[in-house]
N, CA, C and O atoms as a Maestro MAE file, in Angstrom:
{
 s_m_m2io_version
 :::
 2.0.0
}

f_m_ct {
 s_m_title
 :::
 protein
 m_atom[344] {
  # First column is atom index #
  i_m_mmod_type
  r_m_x_coord
  r_m_y_coord
  r_m_z_coord
  i_m_residue_number
  s_m_chain_name
  s_m_pdb_residue_name
  s_m_pdb_atom_name
  i_m_atomic_number
  :::
  1 25 -109.285 72.039 60.807 1 A "MET " " N  " 7
  2 3 -108.918 70.837 60.075 1 A "MET " " CA " 6
  3 2 -108.227 71.228 58.775 1 A "MET " " C  " 6
  4 15 -108.313 72.370 58.325 1 A "MET " " O  " 8
  5 25 -107.576 70.307 58.215 2 A "ARG " " N  " 7
  6 3 -106.852 70.515 56.975 2 A "ARG " " CA " 6
  7 2 -107.858 70.621 55.836 2 A "ARG " " C  " 6
  8 15 -108.930 70.018 55.894 2 A "ARG " " O  " 8
  9 25 -107.522 71.373 54.815 3 A "LYS " " N  " 7
  10 3 -108.427 71.570 53.684 3 A "LYS " " CA " 6
  11 2 -108.496 70.342 52.799 3 A "LYS " " C  " 6
  12 15 -109.525 70.078 52.176 3 A "LYS " " O  " 8
  13 25 -107.423 69.600 52.740 4 A "LYS " " N  " 7
  14 3 -107.387 68.406 51.894 4 A "LYS " " CA " 6
  15 2 -106.912 67.243 52.755 4 A "LYS " " C  " 6
  16 15 -105.876 67.339 53.413 4 A "LYS " " O  " 8
  17 25 -107.652 66.166 52.754 5 A "SER " " N  " 7
  18 3 -107.290 65.014 53.574 5 A "SER " " CA " 6
  19 2 -106.076 64.309 52.979 5 A "SER " " C  " 6
  20 15 -105.756 64.493 51.804 5 A "SER " " O  " 8
  21 25 -105.395 63.490 53.808 6 A "PRO " " N  " 7
  22 3 -104.280 62.713 53.279 6 A "PRO " " CA " 6
  23 2 -104.752 61.605 52.344 6 A "PRO " " C  " 6
  24 15 -103.923 60.888 51.784 6 A "PRO " " O  " 8
  25 25 -106.067 61.444 52.158 7 A "ASP " " N  " 7
  26 3 -106.681 60.495 51.227 7 A "ASP " " CA " 6
  27 2 -106.473 59.032 51.588 7 A "ASP " " C  " 6
  28 15 -107.440 58.277 51.698 7 A "ASP " " O  " 8
  29 25 -105.223 58.624 51.773 8 A "MET " " N  " 7
  30 3 -104.941 57.214 51.969 8 A "MET " " CA " 6
  31 2 -104.009 57.027 53.173 8 A "MET " " C  " 6
  32 15 -103.064 57.791 53.368 8 A "MET " " O  " 8
  33 25 -104.292 56.009 53.962 9 A "CYS " " N  " 7
  34 3 -103.472 55.690 55.128 9 A "CYS " " CA " 6
  35 2 -102.085 55.232 54.682 9 A "CYS " " C  " 6
  36 15 -101.947 54.459 53.734 9 A "CYS " " O  " 8
  37 25 -101.069 55.718 55.377 10 A "GLU " " N  " 7
  38 3 -99.686 55.343 55.068 10 A "GLU " " CA " 6
  39 2 -99.395 53.891 55.423 10 A "GLU " " C  " 6
  40 15 -98.461 53.298 54.883 10 A "GLU " " O  " 8
  41 25 -100.187 53.311 56.328 11 A "PHE " " N  " 7
  42 3 -99.901 51.975 56.828 11 A "PHE " " CA " 6
  43 2 -100.662 50.876 56.097 11 A "PHE " " C  " 6
  44 15 -100.095 49.831 55.777 11 A "PHE " " O  " 8
  45 25 -101.964 51.113 55.828 12 A "CYS " " N  " 7
  46 3 -102.769 50.033 55.244 12 A "CYS " " CA " 6
  47 2 -103.459 50.437 53.941 12 A "CYS " " C  " 6
  48 15 -104.171 49.637 53.333 12 A "CYS " " O  " 8
  49 25 -103.246 51.671 53.522 13 A "GLU " " N  " 7
  50 3 -103.851 52.220 52.305 13 A "GLU " " CA " 6
  51 2 -105.372 52.304 52.379 13 A "GLU " " C  " 6
  52 15 -106.048 52.334 51.351 13 A "GLU " " O  " 8
  53 25 -105.916 52.341 53.620 14 A "GLY " " N  " 7
  54 3 -107.352 52.554 53.809 14 A "GLY " " CA " 6
  55 2 -107.711 54.014 53.556 14 A "GLY " " C  " 6
  56 15 -106.829 54.863 53.423 14 A "GLY " " O  " 8
  57 25 -109.002 54.300 53.491 15 A "ILE " " N  " 7
  58 3 -109.491 55.660 53.279 15 A "ILE " " CA " 6
  59 2 -109.437 56.424 54.599 15 A "ILE " " C  " 6
  60 15 -109.875 55.918 55.633 15 A "ILE " " O  " 8
  61 25 -108.901 57.641 54.564 16 A "VAL " " N  " 7
  62 3 -108.777 58.480 55.749 16 A "VAL " " CA " 6
  63 2 -109.940 59.469 55.770 16 A "VAL " " C  " 6
  64 15 -110.232 60.126 54.770 16 A "VAL " " O  " 8
  65 25 -110.607 59.563 56.940 17 A "GLU " " N  " 7
  66 3 -111.788 60.407 57.097 17 A "GLU " " CA " 6
  67 2 -111.574 61.438 58.195 17 A "GLU " " C  " 6
  68 15 -110.838 61.203 59.154 17 A "GLU " " O  " 8
  69 25 -112.225 62.577 58.039 18 A "GLU " " N  " 7
  70 3 -112.178 63.633 59.050 18 A "GLU " " CA " 6
  71 2 -113.104 63.251 60.206 18 A "GLU " " C  " 6
  72 15 -114.258 62.883 59.990 18 A "GLU " " O  " 8
  73 25 -112.585 63.342 61.440 19 A "ARG " " N  " 7
  74 3 -113.381 63.005 62.625 19 A "ARG " " CA " 6
  75 2 -112.981 63.890 63.796 19 A "ARG " " C  " 6
  76 15 -111.929 64.529 63.787 19 A "ARG " " O  " 8
  77 25 -113.841 63.911 64.797 20 A "ILE " " N  " 7
  78 3 -113.526 64.519 66.087 20 A "ILE " " CA " 6
  79 2 -113.349 63.345 67.046 20 A "ILE " " C  " 6
  80 15 -114.251 62.521 67.203 20 A "ILE " " O  " 8
  81 25 -112.185 63.274 67.685 21 A "ILE " " N  " 7
  82 3 -111.847 62.085 68.481 21 A "ILE " " CA " 6
  83 2 -111.401 62.449 69.898 21 A "ILE " " C  " 6
  84 15 -111.186 63.617 70.222 21 A "ILE " " O  " 8
  85 25 -111.269 61.428 70.719 22 A "GLN " " N  " 7
  86 3 -110.555 61.557 71.982 22 A "GLN " " CA " 6
  87 2 -109.140 61.071 71.672 22 A "GLN " " C  " 6
  88 15 -108.927 59.887 71.409 22 A "GLN " " O  " 8
  89 25 -108.186 61.982 71.704 23 A "ALA " " N  " 7
  90 3 -106.813 61.655 71.317 23 A "ALA " " CA " 6
  91 2 -105.999 61.209 72.524 23 A "ALA " " C  " 6
  92 15 -106.083 61.796 73.603 23 A "ALA " " O  " 8
  93 25 -105.221 60.173 72.323 24 A "ARG " " N  " 7
  94 3 -104.229 59.734 73.312 24 A "ARG " " CA " 6
  95 2 -102.909 60.315 72.844 24 A "ARG " " C  " 6
  96 15 -102.471 60.052 71.724 24 A "ARG " " O  " 8
  97 25 -102.264 61.118 73.710 25 A "PHE " " N  " 7
  98 3 -101.064 61.846 73.320 25 A "PHE " " CA " 6
  99 2 -99.947 61.520 74.304 25 A "PHE " " C  " 6
  100 15 -100.120 61.670 75.513 25 A "PHE " " O  " 8
  101 25 -98.810 61.078 73.795 26 A "HIS " " N  " 7
  102 3 -97.653 60.738 74.630 26 A "HIS " " CA " 6
  103 2 -96.690 61.916 74.645 26 A "HIS " " C  " 6
  104 15 -96.364 62.482 73.602 26 A "HIS " " O  " 8
  105 25 -96.235 62.279 75.853 27 A "PHE " " N  " 7
  106 3 -95.327 63.415 75.989 27 A "PHE " " CA " 6
  107 2 -94.428 63.186 77.192 27 A "PHE " " C  " 6
  108 15 -94.912 63.052 78.316 27 A "PHE " " O  " 8
  109 25 -93.122 63.142 76.961 28 A "LYS " " N  " 7
  110 3 -92.122 62.973 78.025 28 A "LYS " " CA " 6
  111 2 -92.461 61.815 78.964 28 A "LYS " " C  " 6
  112 15 -92.432 61.958 80.186 28 A "LYS " " O  " 8
  113 25 -92.784 60.670 78.370 29 A "GLY " " N  " 7
  114 3 -93.031 59.474 79.157 29 A "GLY " " CA " 6
  115 2 -94.403 59.397 79.803 29 A "GLY " " C  " 6
  116 15 -94.693 58.435 80.515 29 A "GLY " " O  " 8
  117 25 -95.245 60.381 79.572 30 A "GLN " " N  " 7
  118 3 -96.583 60.361 80.142 30 A "GLN " " CA " 6
  119 2 -97.617 60.352 79.026 30 A "GLN " " C  " 6
  120 15 -97.346 60.776 77.903 30 A "GLN " " O  " 8
  121 25 -98.795 59.865 79.351 31 A "THR " " N  " 7
  122 3 -99.889 59.834 78.393 31 A "THR " " CA " 6
  123 2 -101.008 60.721 78.902 31 A "THR " " C  " 6
  124 15 -101.395 60.642 80.068 31 A "THR " " O  " 8
  125 25 -101.525 61.563 78.022 32 A "ILE " " N  " 7
  126 3 -102.709 62.347 78.353 32 A "ILE " " CA " 6
  127 2 -103.764 62.064 77.291 32 A "ILE " " C  " 6
  128 15 -103.449 61.690 76.161 32 A "ILE " " O  " 8
  129 25 -105.000 62.246 77.672 33 A "TYR " " N  " 7
  130 3 -106.121 62.113 76.746 33 A "TYR " " CA " 6
  131 2 -106.750 63.484 76.584 33 A "TYR " " C  " 6
  132 15 -106.931 64.210 77.561 33 A "TYR " " O  " 8
  133 25 -107.081 63.836 75.361 34 A "VAL " " N  " 7
  134 3 -107.681 65.136 75.073 34 A "VAL " " CA " 6
  135 2 -108.967 64.890 74.289 34 A "VAL " " C  " 6
  136 15 -108.956 64.226 73.252 34 A "VAL " " O  " 8
  137 25 -110.071 65.429 74.794 35 A "ASP " " N  " 7
  138 3 -111.370 65.261 74.139 35 A "ASP " " CA " 6
  139 2 -111.575 66.249 73.005 35 A "ASP " " C  " 6
  140 15 -111.001 67.338 72.988 35 A "ASP " " O  " 8
  141 25 -112.404 65.841 72.062 36 A "ARG " " N  " 7
  142 3 -112.882 66.677 70.957 36 A "ARG " " CA " 6
  143 2 -111.748 67.256 70.114 36 A "ARG " " C  " 6
  144 15 -111.699 68.462 69.871 36 A "ARG " " O  " 8
  145 25 -110.849 66.397 69.676 37 A "VAL " " N  " 7
  146 3 -109.696 66.801 68.861 37 A "VAL " " CA " 6
  147 2 -109.998 66.523 67.386 37 A "VAL " " C  " 6
  148 15 -110.378 65.405 67.040 37 A "VAL " " O  " 8
  149 25 -109.834 67.522 66.515 38 A "PRO " " N  " 7
  150 3 -110.012 67.271 65.080 38 A "PRO " " CA " 6
  151 2 -108.856 66.424 64.555 38 A "PRO " " C  " 6
  152 15 -107.691 66.723 64.813 38 A "PRO " " O  " 8
  153 25 -109.184 65.377 63.824 39 A "ALA " " N  " 7
  154 3 -108.154 64.462 63.325 39 A "ALA " " CA " 6
  155 2 -108.616 63.830 62.024 39 A "ALA " " C  " 6
  156 15 -109.784 63.911 61.644 39 A "ALA " " O  " 8
  157 25 -107.673 63.206 61.362 40 A "TRP " " N  " 7
  158 3 -107.947 62.362 60.199 40 A "TRP " " CA " 6
  159 2 -107.717 60.936 60.671 40 A "TRP " " C  " 6
  160 15 -106.662 60.631 61.226 40 A "TRP " " O  " 8
  161 25 -108.695 60.054 60.456 41 A "VAL " " N  " 7
  162 3 -108.627 58.691 60.979 41 A "VAL " " CA " 6
  163 2 -108.872 57.697 59.844 41 A "VAL " " C  " 6
  164 15 -109.807 57.846 59.058 41 A "VAL " " O  " 8
  165 25 -108.018 56.689 59.777 42 A "CYS " " N  " 7
  166 3 -108.183 55.641 58.771 42 A "CYS " " CA " 6
  167 2 -109.402 54.791 59.125 42 A "CYS " " C  " 6
  168 15 -109.512 54.289 60.244 42 A "CYS " " O  " 8
  169 25 -110.304 54.636 58.179 43 A "GLY " " N  " 7
  170 3 -111.496 53.829 58.393 43 A "GLY " " CA " 6
  171 2 -111.215 52.339 58.448 43 A "GLY " " C  " 6
  172 15 -112.068 51.561 58.875 43 A "GLY " " O  " 8
  173 25 -110.031 51.937 58.023 44 A "LYS " " N  " 7
  174 3 -109.677 50.511 57.993 44 A "LYS " " CA " 6
  175 2 -108.896 50.090 59.243 44 A "LYS " " C  " 6
  176 15 -109.282 49.136 59.919 44 A "LYS " " O  " 8
  177 25 -107.805 50.791 59.552 45 A "CYS " " N  " 7
  178 3 -106.950 50.375 60.674 45 A "CYS " " CA " 6
  179 2 -107.023 51.307 61.888 45 A "CYS " " C  " 6
  180 15 -106.529 50.956 62.959 45 A "CYS " " O  " 8
  181 25 -107.635 52.493 61.736 46 A "GLY " " N  " 7
  182 3 -107.783 53.402 62.865 46 A "GLY " " CA " 6
  183 2 -106.606 54.333 63.110 46 A "GLY " " C  " 6
  184 15 -106.630 55.108 64.065 46 A "GLY " " O  " 8
  185 25 -105.579 54.275 62.274 47 A "GLU " " N  " 7
  186 3 -104.426 55.170 62.435 47 A "GLU " " CA " 6
  187 2 -104.916 56.621 62.421 47 A "GLU " " C  " 6
  188 15 -105.786 56.991 61.633 47 A "GLU " " O  " 8
  189 25 -104.333 57.438 63.319 48 A "GLN " " N  " 7
  190 3 -104.757 58.831 63.448 48 A "GLN " " CA " 6
  191 2 -103.684 59.766 62.913 48 A "GLN " " C  " 6
  192 15 -102.488 59.545 63.104 48 A "GLN " " O  " 8
  193 25 -104.138 60.810 62.242 49 A "TYR " " N  " 7
  194 3 -103.252 61.845 61.708 49 A "TYR " " CA " 6
  195 2 -103.759 63.194 62.194 49 A "TYR " " C  " 6
  196 15 -104.965 63.434 62.243 49 A "TYR " " O  " 8
  197 25 -102.819 64.080 62.555 50 A "PHE " " N  " 7
  198 3 -103.183 65.418 63.007 50 A "PHE " " CA " 6
  199 2 -102.535 66.455 62.111 50 A "PHE " " C  " 6
  200 15 -101.392 66.293 61.684 50 A "PHE " " O  " 8
  201 25 -103.272 67.527 61.827 51 A "ASP " " N  " 7
  202 3 -102.677 68.659 61.131 51 A "ASP " " CA " 6
  203 2 -101.641 69.292 62.050 51 A "ASP " " C  " 6
  204 15 -101.730 69.147 63.269 51 A "ASP " " O  " 8
  205 25 -100.662 69.989 61.488 52 A "ALA " " N  " 7
  206 3 -99.587 70.596 62.282 52 A "ALA " " CA " 6
  207 2 -100.113 71.523 63.380 52 A "ALA " " C  " 6
  208 15 -99.643 71.419 64.513 52 A "ALA " " O  " 8
  209 25 -101.069 72.430 63.105 53 A "PRO " " N  " 7
  210 3 -101.556 73.299 64.184 53 A "PRO " " CA " 6
  211 2 -102.236 72.520 65.312 53 A "PRO " " C  " 6
  212 15 -102.127 72.897 66.479 53 A "PRO " " O  " 8
  213 25 -102.926 71.451 64.975 54 A "VAL " " N  " 7
  214 3 -103.578 70.616 65.988 54 A "VAL " " CA " 6
  215 2 -102.517 69.917 66.833 54 A "VAL " " C  " 6
  216 15 -102.635 69.872 68.057 54 A "VAL " " O  " 8
  217 25 -101.488 69.374 66.196 55 A "TYR " " N  " 7
  218 3 -100.409 68.700 66.920 55 A "TYR " " CA " 6
  219 2 -99.691 69.674 67.855 55 A "TYR " " C  " 6
  220 15 -99.371 69.326 68.992 55 A "TYR " " O  " 8
  221 25 -99.438 70.892 67.375 56 A "LYS " " N  " 7
  222 3 -98.783 71.913 68.214 56 A "LYS " " CA " 6
  223 2 -99.640 72.227 69.437 56 A "LYS " " C  " 6
  224 15 -99.125 72.402 70.541 56 A "LYS " " O  " 8
  225 25 -100.955 72.296 69.224 57 A "ARG " " N  " 7
  226 3 -101.844 72.574 70.348 57 A "ARG " " CA " 6
  227 2 -101.833 71.419 71.346 57 A "ARG " " C  " 6
  228 15 -101.836 71.650 72.555 57 A "ARG " " O  " 8
  229 25 -101.819 70.182 70.856 58 A "LEU " " N  " 7
  230 3 -101.712 69.025 71.744 58 A "LEU " " CA " 6
  231 2 -100.415 69.074 72.549 58 A "LEU " " C  " 6
  232 15 -100.413 68.764 73.740 58 A "LEU " " O  " 8
  233 25 -99.323 69.458 71.909 59 A "GLU " " N  " 7
  234 3 -98.050 69.619 72.625 59 A "GLU " " CA " 6
  235 2 -98.174 70.660 73.722 59 A "GLU " " C  " 6
  236 15 -97.693 70.455 74.836 59 A "GLU " " O  " 8
  237 25 -98.821 71.781 73.410 60 A "GLY " " N  " 7
  238 3 -99.016 72.842 74.404 60 A "GLY " " CA " 6
  239 2 -99.840 72.368 75.584 60 A "GLY " " C  " 6
  240 15 -99.523 72.681 76.731 60 A "GLY " " O  " 8
  241 25 -100.899 71.612 75.311 61 A "ILE " " N  " 7
  242 3 -101.724 71.057 76.384 61 A "ILE " " CA " 6
  243 2 -100.886 70.117 77.242 61 A "ILE " " C  " 6
  244 15 -100.974 70.153 78.469 61 A "ILE " " O  " 8
  245 25 -100.073 69.276 76.605 62 A "ALA " " N  " 7
  246 3 -99.230 68.330 77.338 62 A "ALA " " CA " 6
  247 2 -98.175 69.047 78.179 62 A "ALA " " C  " 6
  248 15 -97.899 68.639 79.307 62 A "ALA " " O  " 8
  249 25 -97.588 70.108 77.640 63 A "LYS " " N  " 7
  250 3 -96.568 70.859 78.385 63 A "LYS " " CA " 6
  251 2 -97.150 71.492 79.642 63 A "LYS " " C  " 6
  252 15 -96.446 71.657 80.638 63 A "LYS " " O  " 8
  253 25 -98.418 71.843 79.601 64 A "HIS " " N  " 7
  254 3 -99.081 72.475 80.741 64 A "HIS " " CA " 6
  255 2 -100.050 71.503 81.418 64 A "HIS " " C  " 6
  256 15 -101.093 71.907 81.932 64 A "HIS " " O  " 8
  257 25 -99.691 70.217 81.410 65 A "ARG " " N  " 7
  258 3 -100.593 69.184 81.916 65 A "ARG " " CA " 6
  259 2 -100.902 69.331 83.400 65 A "ARG " " C  " 6
  260 15 -101.899 68.781 83.869 65 A "ARG " " O  " 8
  261 25 -100.079 70.057 84.154 66 A "THR " " N  " 7
  262 3 -100.380 70.258 85.577 66 A "THR " " CA " 6
  263 2 -101.636 71.101 85.759 66 A "THR " " C  " 6
  264 15 -102.230 71.101 86.837 66 A "THR " " O  " 8
  265 25 -102.041 71.812 84.725 67 A "GLN " " N  " 7
  266 3 -103.252 72.638 84.797 67 A "GLN " " CA " 6
  267 2 -104.509 71.853 84.419 67 A "GLN " " C  " 6
  268 15 -105.618 72.378 84.522 67 A "GLN " " O  " 8
  269 25 -104.346 70.611 83.985 68 A "ILE " " N  " 7
  270 3 -105.501 69.789 83.625 68 A "ILE " " CA " 6
  271 2 -106.225 69.400 84.911 68 A "ILE " " C  " 6
  272 15 -105.615 68.871 85.841 68 A "ILE " " O  " 8
  273 25 -107.520 69.664 84.956 69 A "LYS " " N  " 7
  274 3 -108.290 69.457 86.187 69 A "LYS " " CA " 6
  275 2 -109.000 68.108 86.252 69 A "LYS " " C  " 6
  276 15 -109.319 67.638 87.344 69 A "LYS " " O  " 8
  277 25 -109.250 67.488 85.125 70 A "LYS " " N  " 7
  278 3 -110.021 66.249 85.097 70 A "LYS " " CA " 6
  279 2 -109.088 65.058 84.902 70 A "LYS " " C  " 6
  280 15 -108.163 65.113 84.092 70 A "LYS " " O  " 8
  281 25 -109.335 63.986 85.646 71 A "THR " " N  " 7
  282 3 -108.572 62.757 85.458 71 A "THR " " CA " 6
  283 2 -109.550 61.606 85.221 71 A "THR " " C  " 6
  284 15 -110.715 61.671 85.613 71 A "THR " " O  " 8
  285 25 -109.058 60.567 84.580 72 A "ILE " " N  " 7
  286 3 -109.861 59.369 84.358 72 A "ILE " " CA " 6
  287 2 -109.089 58.167 84.888 72 A "ILE " " C  " 6
  288 15 -107.858 58.175 84.932 72 A "ILE " " O  " 8
  289 25 -109.815 57.151 85.284 73 A "CYS " " N  " 7
  290 3 -109.200 55.906 85.750 73 A "CYS " " CA " 6
  291 2 -109.679 54.778 84.852 73 A "CYS " " C  " 6
  292 15 -110.821 54.773 84.392 73 A "CYS " " O  " 8
  293 25 -108.801 53.833 84.613 74 A "PHE " " N  " 7
  294 3 -109.182 52.676 83.821 74 A "PHE " " CA " 6
  295 2 -108.371 51.482 84.286 74 A "PHE " " C  " 6
  296 15 -107.261 51.642 84.794 74 A "PHE " " O  " 8
  297 25 -108.924 50.275 84.115 75 A "PRO " " N  " 7
  298 3 -108.200 49.080 84.538 75 A "PRO " " CA " 6
  299 2 -106.968 48.844 83.666 75 A "PRO " " C  " 6
  300 15 -106.983 49.097 82.461 75 A "PRO " " O  " 8
  301 25 -105.924 48.365 84.287 76 A "LEU " " N  " 7
  302 3 -104.691 48.063 83.569 76 A "LEU " " CA " 6
  303 2 -104.263 46.646 83.929 76 A "LEU " " C  " 6
  304 15 -103.967 46.353 85.088 76 A "LEU " " O  " 8
  305 25 -104.233 45.785 82.947 77 A "ALA " " N  " 7
  306 3 -103.812 44.399 83.153 77 A "ALA " " CA " 6
  307 2 -102.381 44.230 82.667 77 A "ALA " " C  " 6
  308 15 -101.943 44.905 81.735 77 A "ALA " " O  " 8
  309 25 -101.668 43.330 83.301 78 A "GLU " " N  " 7
  310 3 -100.332 42.982 82.843 78 A "GLU " " CA " 6
  311 2 -100.465 41.766 81.939 78 A "GLU " " C  " 6
  312 15 -101.031 40.749 82.341 78 A "GLU " " O  " 8
  313 25 -99.958 41.862 80.744 79 A "TYR " " N  " 7
  314 3 -100.140 40.829 79.723 79 A "TYR " " CA " 6
  315 2 -99.689 39.453 80.200 79 A "TYR " " C  " 6
  316 15 -100.429 38.478 80.073 79 A "TYR " " O  " 8
  317 25 -98.466 39.370 80.754 80 A "ASP " " N  " 7
  318 3 -97.922 38.069 81.161 80 A "ASP " " CA " 6
  319 2 -98.666 37.470 82.349 80 A "ASP " " C  " 6
  320 15 -98.722 36.248 82.493 80 A "ASP " " O  " 8
  321 25 -99.235 38.315 83.197 81 A "ALA " " N  " 7
  322 3 -99.901 37.829 84.398 81 A "ALA " " CA " 6
  323 2 -101.389 37.562 84.175 81 A "ALA " " C  " 6
  324 15 -102.026 36.914 85.006 81 A "ALA " " O  " 8
  325 25 -101.943 38.043 83.082 82 A "ALA " " N  " 7
  326 3 -103.378 37.889 82.834 82 A "ALA " " CA " 6
  327 2 -103.713 36.444 82.479 82 A "ALA " " C  " 6
  328 15 -103.080 35.842 81.611 82 A "ALA " " O  " 8
  329 25 -104.694 35.908 83.148 83 A "LEU " " N  " 7
  330 3 -105.167 34.556 82.866 83 A "LEU " " CA " 6
  331 2 -106.438 34.670 82.044 83 A "LEU " " C  " 6
  332 15 -107.397 35.326 82.450 83 A "LEU " " O  " 8
  333 25 -106.438 34.037 80.908 84 A "VAL " " N  " 7
  334 3 -107.611 34.070 80.039 84 A "VAL " " CA " 6
  335 2 -108.242 32.693 80.054 84 A "VAL " " C  " 6
  336 15 -107.586 31.694 79.760 84 A "VAL " " O  " 8
  337 25 -109.511 32.647 80.396 85 A "GLN " " N  " 7
  338 3 -110.226 31.372 80.420 85 A "GLN " " CA " 6
  339 2 -111.136 31.291 79.206 85 A "GLN " " C  " 6
  340 15 -111.856 32.237 78.888 85 A "GLN " " O  " 8
  341 25 -111.093 30.158 78.539 86 A "ALA " " N  " 7
  342 3 -111.926 29.974 77.338 86 A "ALA " " CA " 6
  343 2 -113.279 29.433 77.691 86 A "ALA " " C  " 6
  344 15 -114.108 29.218 76.807 86 A "ALA " " O  " 8
  :::
 }
 m_bond[343] {
  # First column is bond index #
  i_m_from
  i_m_to
  i_m_order
  :::
  1 1 2 1
  2 2 3 1
  3 3 4 2
  4 3 5 1
  5 5 6 1
  6 6 7 1
  7 7 8 2
  8 7 9 1
  9 9 10 1
  10 10 11 1
  11 11 12 2
  12 11 13 1
  13 13 14 1
  14 14 15 1
  15 15 16 2
  16 15 17 1
  17 17 18 1
  18 18 19 1
  19 19 20 2
  20 19 21 1
  21 21 22 1
  22 22 23 1
  23 23 24 2
  24 23 25 1
  25 25 26 1
  26 26 27 1
  27 27 28 2
  28 27 29 1
  29 29 30 1
  30 30 31 1
  31 31 32 2
  32 31 33 1
  33 33 34 1
  34 34 35 1
  35 35 36 2
  36 35 37 1
  37 37 38 1
  38 38 39 1
  39 39 40 2
  40 39 41 1
  41 41 42 1
  42 42 43 1
  43 43 44 2
  44 43 45 1
  45 45 46 1
  46 46 47 1
  47 47 48 2
  48 47 49 1
  49 49 50 1
  50 50 51 1
  51 51 52 2
  52 51 53 1
  53 53 54 1
  54 54 55 1
  55 55 56 2
  56 55 57 1
  57 57 58 1
  58 58 59 1
  59 59 60 2
  60 59 61 1
  61 61 62 1
  62 62 63 1
  63 63 64 2
  64 63 65 1
  65 65 66 1
  66 66 67 1
  67 67 68 2
  68 67 69 1
  69 69 70 1
  70 70 71 1
  71 71 72 2
  72 71 73 1
  73 73 74 1
  74 74 75 1
  75 75 76 2
  76 75 77 1
  77 77 78 1
  78 78 79 1
  79 79 80 2
  80 79 81 1
  81 81 82 1
  82 82 83 1
  83 83 84 2
  84 83 85 1
  85 85 86 1
  86 86 87 1
  87 87 88 2
  88 87 89 1
  89 89 90 1
  90 90 91 1
  91 91 92 2
  92 91 93 1
  93 93 94 1
  94 94 95 1
  95 95 96 2
  96 95 97 1
  97 97 98 1
  98 98 99 1
  99 99 100 2
  100 99 101 1
  101 101 102 1
  102 102 103 1
  103 103 104 2
  104 103 105 1
  105 105 106 1
  106 106 107 1
  107 107 108 2
  108 107 109 1
  109 109 110 1
  110 110 111 1
  111 111 112 2
  112 111 113 1
  113 113 114 1
  114 114 115 1
  115 115 116 2
  116 115 117 1
  117 117 118 1
  118 118 119 1
  119 119 120 2
  120 119 121 1
  121 121 122 1
  122 122 123 1
  123 123 124 2
  124 123 125 1
  125 125 126 1
  126 126 127 1
  127 127 128 2
  128 127 129 1
  129 129 130 1
  130 130 131 1
  131 131 132 2
  132 131 133 1
  133 133 134 1
  134 134 135 1
  135 135 136 2
  136 135 137 1
  137 137 138 1
  138 138 139 1
  139 139 140 2
  140 139 141 1
  141 141 142 1
  142 142 143 1
  143 143 144 2
  144 143 145 1
  145 145 146 1
  146 146 147 1
  147 147 148 2
  148 147 149 1
  149 149 150 1
  150 150 151 1
  151 151 152 2
  152 151 153 1
  153 153 154 1
  154 154 155 1
  155 155 156 2
  156 155 157 1
  157 157 158 1
  158 158 159 1
  159 159 160 2
  160 159 161 1
  161 161 162 1
  162 162 163 1
  163 163 164 2
  164 163 165 1
  165 165 166 1
  166 166 167 1
  167 167 168 2
  168 167 169 1
  169 169 170 1
  170 170 171 1
  171 171 172 2
  172 171 173 1
  173 173 174 1
  174 174 175 1
  175 175 176 2
  176 175 177 1
  177 177 178 1
  178 178 179 1
  179 179 180 2
  180 179 181 1
  181 181 182 1
  182 182 183 1
  183 183 184 2
  184 183 185 1
  185 185 186 1
  186 186 187 1
  187 187 188 2
  188 187 189 1
  189 189 190 1
  190 190 191 1
  191 191 192 2
  192 191 193 1
  193 193 194 1
  194 194 195 1
  195 195 196 2
  196 195 197 1
  197 197 198 1
  198 198 199 1
  199 199 200 2
  200 199 201 1
  201 201 202 1
  202 202 203 1
  203 203 204 2
  204 203 205 1
  205 205 206 1
  206 206 207 1
  207 207 208 2
  208 207 209 1
  209 209 210 1
  210 210 211 1
  211 211 212 2
  212 211 213 1
  213 213 214 1
  214 214 215 1
  215 215 216 2
  216 215 217 1
  217 217 218 1
  218 218 219 1
  219 219 220 2
  220 219 221 1
  221 221 222 1
  222 222 223 1
  223 223 224 2
  224 223 225 1
  225 225 226 1
  226 226 227 1
  227 227 228 2
  228 227 229 1
  229 229 230 1
  230 230 231 1
  231 231 232 2
  232 231 233 1
  233 233 234 1
  234 234 235 1
  235 235 236 2
  236 235 237 1
  237 237 238 1
  238 238 239 1
  239 239 240 2
  240 239 241 1
  241 241 242 1
  242 242 243 1
  243 243 244 2
  244 243 245 1
  245 245 246 1
  246 246 247 1
  247 247 248 2
  248 247 249 1
  249 249 250 1
  250 250 251 1
  251 251 252 2
  252 251 253 1
  253 253 254 1
  254 254 255 1
  255 255 256 2
  256 255 257 1
  257 257 258 1
  258 258 259 1
  259 259 260 2
  260 259 261 1
  261 261 262 1
  262 262 263 1
  263 263 264 2
  264 263 265 1
  265 265 266 1
  266 266 267 1
  267 267 268 2
  268 267 269 1
  269 269 270 1
  270 270 271 1
  271 271 272 2
  272 271 273 1
  273 273 274 1
  274 274 275 1
  275 275 276 2
  276 275 277 1
  277 277 278 1
  278 278 279 1
  279 279 280 2
  280 279 281 1
  281 281 282 1
  282 282 283 1
  283 283 284 2
  284 283 285 1
  285 285 286 1
  286 286 287 1
  287 287 288 2
  288 287 289 1
  289 289 290 1
  290 290 291 1
  291 291 292 2
  292 291 293 1
  293 293 294 1
  294 294 295 1
  295 295 296 2
  296 295 297 1
  297 297 298 1
  298 298 299 1
  299 299 300 2
  300 299 301 1
  301 301 302 1
  302 302 303 1
  303 303 304 2
  304 303 305 1
  305 305 306 1
  306 306 307 1
  307 307 308 2
  308 307 309 1
  309 309 310 1
  310 310 311 1
  311 311 312 2
  312 311 313 1
  313 313 314 1
  314 314 315 1
  315 315 316 2
  316 315 317 1
  317 317 318 1
  318 318 319 1
  319 319 320 2
  320 319 321 1
  321 321 322 1
  322 322 323 1
  323 323 324 2
  324 323 325 1
  325 325 326 1
  326 326 327 1
  327 327 328 2
  328 327 329 1
  329 329 330 1
  330 330 331 1
  331 331 332 2
  332 331 333 1
  333 333 334 1
  334 334 335 1
  335 335 336 2
  336 335 337 1
  337 337 338 1
  338 338 339 1
  339 339 340 2
  340 339 341 1
  341 341 342 1
  342 342 343 1
  343 343 344 2
  :::
 }
}
């Protein structure tokens, strides 16, 4: 992790805290999830920040995503087609 936090969120000016998260990472049109990633997270809006070495490692994991052995499934709804009942 970085020695000094970014202190304040760039988007909402909330306090940024050091956390270990499950990161959602977009790479070449695909999304991967990586567990136990060190990050800085805004306590107000949830915006995530990564130190440069952490981001580089996430890129490396994404580049070699064919070697990832675990997959997860989750429901995906289409916004326009979803019917919400009150």
